[in-house]
Steps between C-alpha positions, in 0.01 A plus 500: 500500500673520153842642496769518224567136410343334805189510717411412861219263590359364820599128565275249670702273729219237483531485115780248407632705203535820708652320798754316282595822317575680820688205641702456187597872495604493865699174437686649203571849642522462869616131559699419190608861420576633847557174682233567765376189686178350356354488840511884515313545186201272545299523818159480648436866421454444124138380513384813686719747307398718212727401205582698188668373183665710239455347150670598169301562178514128425328443846812331642562565879800731548447612862301448812454649848259467792324697767426313824214565746761625755558792260831377359624511141726202436624239249564752226664314212564625147683300229851631443421588137214730619694663786557871462194538273260614766333161578597494865397870540156425331445203730578708811280787385206264434538338846521846663179600316325178618615560854365855492164372378492280813555815705851400601720800576821306565675208327820314563735347251 
């Protein structure tokens, strides 16, 4: 999905580069930025979740989010310089579209 100055791609948790990009975004935004405990942000749900990464035109990760098998959207993280530019909204819309394609009628945040 190509948007103004960024695009959304699927991330493969089994691929080192994708996994590290997601982890780094969460660390910067949720742990360092918001002060949330690291134990909350990294759990056993990651390998089973569907992950998306937002990337800028230089292909640098700027945001991430996940959809878990129990129909939850979670771990939405967008770099501060990209907040209020539609990145979070785009991630949420993509996850909702994916959930709909699975036949899920209800999601939790």
